[in-house]
DRENLUM-617703 format. One record per residue: residue number from 1; y, x, z of N, C-alpha, C, O in turn. Coordinates in Angstrom, 3 decimals, always signed. Example, Ala and Ser with C-alpha at 12.3 -4.5 7.8 and 13.67 -1.06 7.14 Angstrom:
- 1/-5.690/+13.190/+7.800/-4.500/+12.300/+7.800/-3.300/+13.200/+7.800/-3.319/+14.236/+8.465
- 2/-2.250/+12.850/+7.080/-1.060/+13.670/+7.140/+0.030/+12.900/+7.870/+1.138/+13.409/+8.039
//
This chain:
- 1/-1.177/+0.846/+0.000/+0.000/+0.000/+0.000/+1.237/+0.890/+0.000/+1.259/+1.943/+0.637
- 2/+2.247/+0.461/-0.710/+3.521/+1.188/-0.749/+4.593/+0.342/-0.081/+4.917/-0.750/-0.549
- 3/+5.139/+0.853/+1.013/+6.201/+0.146/+1.715/+7.549/+0.797/+1.434/+7.668/+2.022/+1.468
- 4/+8.576/-0.027/+1.154/+9.915/+0.541/+1.012/+10.430/+0.990/+2.378/+10.213/+0.320/+3.388
- 5/+11.108/+2.121/+2.391/+11.611/+2.734/+3.619/+13.066/+3.128/+3.396/+13.429/+3.627/+2.330
- 6/+13.894/+2.901/+4.411/+15.281/+3.332/+4.382/+15.385/+4.584/+5.252/+14.981/+4.571/+6.414
- 7/+15.923/+5.654/+4.692/+16.090/+6.914/+5.428/+17.581/+7.212/+5.538/+18.323/+7.134/+4.560
- 8/+18.002/+7.558/+6.764/+19.407/+7.873/+7.025/+19.517/+9.213/+7.744/+18.687/+9.555/+8.586
- 9/+20.546/+9.953/+7.397/+20.832/+11.192/+8.133/+21.407/+10.795/+9.494/+22.209/+9.867/+9.599
- 10/+20.978/+11.516/+10.529/+21.518/+11.303/+11.870/+21.865/+12.667/+12.464/+21.679/+13.692/+11.808
- 11/+22.353/+12.686/+13.666/+22.819/+13.918/+14.286/+21.779/+15.014/+14.391/+22.129/+16.194/+14.351
- 12/+20.503/+14.659/+14.525/+19.451/+15.665/+14.701/+18.510/+15.777/+13.509/+17.501/+16.477/+13.588
- 13/+18.817/+15.110/+12.420/+17.940/+15.154/+11.243/+18.008/+13.852/+10.481/+19.041/+13.506/+9.908
- 14/+16.885/+13.123/+10.477/+16.799/+11.871/+9.731/+16.077/+10.809/+10.554/+15.183/+11.118/+11.343
- 15/+16.473/+9.569/+10.359/+15.749/+8.445/+10.948/+15.362/+7.506/+9.810/+16.041/+7.448/+8.785
- 16/+14.283/+6.782/+9.996/+13.789/+5.889/+8.943/+13.292/+4.596/+9.546/+12.827/+4.560/+10.685
- 17/+13.396/+3.528/+8.761/+12.854/+2.236/+9.178/+12.283/+1.503/+7.976/+12.595/+1.817/+6.827
- 18/+11.446/+0.527/+8.265/+10.767/-0.249/+7.230/+11.261/-1.692/+7.316/+10.937/-2.382/+8.283
- 19/+12.031/-2.173/+6.342/+12.534/-3.544/+6.411/+11.432/-4.597/+6.568/+11.660/-5.631/+7.196
- 20/+10.244/-4.353/+6.009/+9.147/-5.325/+6.092/+8.452/-5.322/+7.450/+7.708/-6.252/+7.761
- 21/+8.685/-4.290/+8.264/+8.006/-4.149/+9.552/+9.045/-3.890/+10.641/+9.219/-2.745/+11.058
- 22/+9.737/-4.925/+11.110/+10.765/-4.732/+12.136/+10.223/-3.957/+13.336/+9.141/-4.248/+13.848
- 23/+10.994/-2.971/+13.769/+10.599/-2.156/+14.906/+9.797/-0.929/+14.536/+9.531/-0.088/+15.395
- 24/+9.407/-0.804/+13.286/+8.642/+0.363/+12.835/+9.643/+1.420/+12.384/+10.274/+1.288/+11.335
- 25/+9.780/+2.478/+13.196/+10.759/+3.516/+12.928/+10.129/+4.893/+13.104/+9.071/+5.030/+13.718
- 26/+10.790/+5.907/+12.561/+10.354/+7.293/+12.736/+11.572/+8.191/+12.587/+12.588/+7.798/+12.013
- 27/+11.451/+9.412/+13.120/+12.505/+10.403/+12.981/+11.883/+11.734/+12.567/+10.684/+11.953/+12.740
- 28/+12.708/+12.613/+12.023/+12.248/+13.937/+11.651/+13.425/+14.828/+11.327/+14.526/+14.341/+11.071
- 29/+13.203/+16.123/+11.336/+14.283/+17.071/+11.051/+14.560/+17.204/+9.561/+15.653/+17.606/+9.161
- 30/+13.548/+16.860/+8.723/+13.704/+16.947/+7.271/+13.250/+15.639/+6.643/+12.580/+14.831/+7.287
- 31/+13.618/+15.433/+5.381/+13.167/+14.225/+4.678/+11.639/+14.214/+4.540/+11.025/+13.185/+4.824
- 32/+10.995/+15.319/+4.115/+9.530/+15.293/+4.055/+8.909/+15.025/+5.439/+7.896/+14.333/+5.543
- 33/+9.514/+15.569/+6.483/+8.995/+15.360/+7.824/+9.095/+13.910/+8.261/+8.149/+13.368/+8.832
- 34/+10.223/+13.280/+8.003/+10.375/+11.881/+8.403/+9.468/+10.990/+7.553/+8.980/+9.971/+8.042
- 35/+9.236/+11.353/+6.299/+8.321/+10.558/+5.457/+6.894/+10.644/+5.997/+6.194/+9.632/+6.039
- 36/+6.447/+11.847/+6.413/+5.100/+11.985/+6.993/+4.979/+11.166/+8.276/+4.000/+10.446/+8.476
- 37/+5.975/+11.286/+9.132/+5.942/+10.530/+10.391/+6.006/+9.031/+10.143/+5.367/+8.254/+10.853
- 38/+6.774/+8.620/+9.138/+6.874/+7.193/+8.830/+5.546/+6.664/+8.316/+5.160/+5.545/+8.656
- 39/+4.840/+7.438/+7.508/+3.525/+6.999/+7.027/+2.593/+6.739/+8.208/+1.883/+5.734/+8.235
- 40/+2.597/+7.639/+9.175/+1.750/+7.464/+10.370/+2.218/+6.257/+11.181/+1.394/+5.484/+11.669
- 41/+3.533/+6.090/+11.329/+4.069/+4.950/+12.082/+3.677/+3.623/+11.418/+3.327/+2.666/+12.108
- 42/+3.734/+3.567/+10.099/+3.349/+2.343/+9.386/+1.865/+2.059/+9.602/+1.485/+0.924/+9.889
- 43/+1.027/+3.085/+9.466/-0.415/+2.886/+9.671/-0.699/+2.360/+11.077/-1.490/+1.432/+11.241
- 44/-0.061/+2.946/+12.088/-0.271/+2.480/+13.466/+0.259/+1.063/+13.661/-0.373/+0.252/+14.337
- 45/+1.411/+0.764/+13.078/+1.997/-0.578/+13.167/+1.044/-1.611/+12.560/+0.790/-2.656/+13.160
- 46/+0.523/-1.314/+11.372/-0.401/-2.236/+10.707/-1.694/-2.394/+11.503/-2.234/-3.496/+11.606
- 47/-2.187/-1.291/+12.064/-3.408/-1.336/+12.870/-3.212/-2.255/+14.076/-4.088/-3.062/+14.386
- 48/-2.077/-2.138/+14.754/-1.800/-3.005/+15.909/-1.658/-4.466/+15.485/-2.097/-5.366/+16.201
- 49/-1.051/-4.701/+14.336/-0.936/-6.075/+13.836/-2.322/-6.670/+13.609/-2.600/-7.792/+14.032
- 50/-3.195/-5.909/+12.935/-4.543/-6.398/+12.655/-5.337/-6.629/+13.942/-6.048/-7.627/+14.064
- 51/-5.217/-5.711/+14.898/-5.934/-5.861/+16.164/-5.494/-7.090/+16.941/-6.283/-7.686/+17.675
- 52/-4.226/-7.470/+16.776/-3.728/-8.647/+17.496/-3.871/-9.933/+16.687/-3.372/-10.983/+17.090
- 53/-4.555/-9.848/+15.538/-4.820/-11.037/+14.734/-3.713/-11.414/+13.765/-3.775/-12.473/+13.141
- 54/-2.710/-10.574/+13.631/-1.623/-10.858/+12.698/-1.977/-10.335/+11.308/-2.661/-9.321/+11.168
- 55/-1.510/-11.028/+10.306/-1.724/-10.597/+8.924/-0.550/-9.721/+8.503/+0.598/-10.160/+8.573
- 56/-0.815/-8.495/+8.069/+0.284/-7.632/+7.621/+1.015/-8.244/+6.429/+0.391/-8.878/+5.577
- 57/+2.328/-8.059/+6.366/+3.078/-8.602/+5.231/+2.800/-7.805/+3.955/+2.435/-6.631/+4.005
- 58/+2.978/-8.459/+2.831/+2.927/-7.736/+1.566/+4.223/-6.942/+1.454/+5.297/-7.471/+1.741
- 59/+4.138/-5.697/+1.046/+5.358/-4.902/+0.912/+6.303/-5.498/-0.132/+5.875/-5.951/-1.193
- 60/+7.588/-5.488/+0.190/+8.605/-5.967/-0.744/+8.673/-5.033/-1.941/+8.407/-3.836/-1.830
- 61/+9.027/-5.589/-3.070/+9.180/-4.775/-4.276/+10.603/-4.222/-4.392/+10.854/-3.307/-5.176
- 62/+11.521/-4.772/-3.620/+12.897/-4.281/-3.605/+13.502/-4.520/-2.232/+13.064/-5.400/-1.491
- 63/+14.502/-3.735/-1.904/+15.217/-3.883/-0.641/+16.705/-3.933/-0.923/+17.191/-3.390/-1.915
- 64/+17.410/-4.593/-0.032/+18.860/-4.615/-0.118/+19.371/-3.519/+0.801/+19.019/-3.478/+1.980
- 65/+20.179/-2.655/+0.280/+20.700/-1.530/+1.048/+22.203/-1.676/+1.159/+22.924/-1.598/+0.164
- 66/+22.668/-1.890/+2.384/+24.105/-1.957/+2.624/+24.554/-0.582/+3.085/+24.047/-0.064/+4.079
- 67/+25.487/+0.003/+2.382/+25.939/+1.355/+2.683/+26.625/+1.392/+4.044/+27.512/+0.589/+4.335
- 68/+26.196/+2.341/+4.866/+26.767/+2.556/+6.189/+27.812/+3.661/+6.066/+27.470/+4.814/+5.801
- 69/+29.071/+3.317/+6.255/+30.154/+4.286/+6.100/+30.053/+5.430/+7.104/+30.615/+6.502/+6.880
- 70/+29.341/+5.211/+8.211/+29.192/+6.234/+9.242/+28.081/+7.240/+8.904/+28.092/+8.366/+9.401
- 71/+27.137/+6.839/+8.071/+26.007/+7.709/+7.734/+26.441/+8.749/+6.710/+27.147/+8.432/+5.752
- 72/+26.021/+9.979/+6.915/+26.354/+11.031/+5.968/+25.511/+10.953/+4.710/+25.909/+11.449/+3.656
- 73/+24.351/+10.335/+4.819/+23.420/+10.259/+3.705/+22.418/+9.153/+4.015/+21.916/+9.074/+5.136
- 74/+22.127/+8.314/+3.057/+21.081/+7.307/+3.233/+20.548/+6.902/+1.873/+21.267/+6.900/+0.874
- 75/+19.257/+6.557/+1.862/+18.640/+6.165/+0.609/+17.359/+5.389/+0.897/+16.848/+5.389/+2.017
- 76/+16.858/+4.734/-0.137/+15.605/+3.992/-0.049/+14.550/+4.740/-0.842/+14.837/+5.328/-1.884
- 77/+13.324/+4.710/-0.336/+12.202/+5.340/-1.009/+10.941/+4.551/-0.675/+11.002/+3.556/+0.047
- 78/+9.819/+4.984/-1.188/+8.525/+4.361/-0.888/+7.703/+5.312/-0.033/+7.810/+6.531/-0.160
- 79/+6.880/+4.739/+0.841/+5.894/+5.522/+1.580/+4.547/+4.860/+1.344/+4.379/+3.664/+1.582
- 80/+3.598/+5.644/+0.877/+2.244/+5.166/+0.573/+1.371/+5.289/+1.808/+1.326/+6.349/+2.433
- 81/+0.663/+4.197/+2.173/-0.263/+4.224/+3.312/-1.519/+3.471/+2.942/-1.514/+2.621/+2.051
- 82/-2.599/+3.795/+3.639/-3.841/+3.044/+3.502/-3.860/+1.966/+4.560/-3.469/+2.203/+5.703
- 83/-4.310/+0.787/+4.186/-4.427/-0.301/+5.158/-5.533/+0.043/+6.127/-6.670/+0.246/+5.703
- 84/-5.235/+0.118/+7.439/-6.254/+0.497/+8.409/-7.386/-0.516/+8.459/-7.179/-1.707/+8.228
- 85/-8.574/-0.036/+8.760/-9.733/-0.890/+8.946/-9.936/-1.092/+10.445/-10.065/-0.119/+11.188
- 86/-9.966/-2.325/+10.886/-10.146/-2.614/+12.297/-11.546/-3.190/+12.507/-11.950/-4.131/+11.824
- 87/-12.273/-2.617/+13.455/-13.650/-3.066/+13.723/-13.653/-4.371/+14.491/-14.720/-4.899/+14.804
//
């Protein structure tokens, strides 16, 4: 599954969130680092959803990005994850 992710520069590196998964966030010192951490965060988020009986949402094909005048840099990208298997 490919989830759209918003990545923003912050004081210590980058922060990222997934519009389709409220509360699913990650941080990292570099863009590749935050993307790796976000992939793991999404997998764990989906695993917890499945364990609690919730159906994961289908990833959006587009996101609305409102430019934050305070952010030095922000952009949208995709993060590829495997849907976790819950026993």
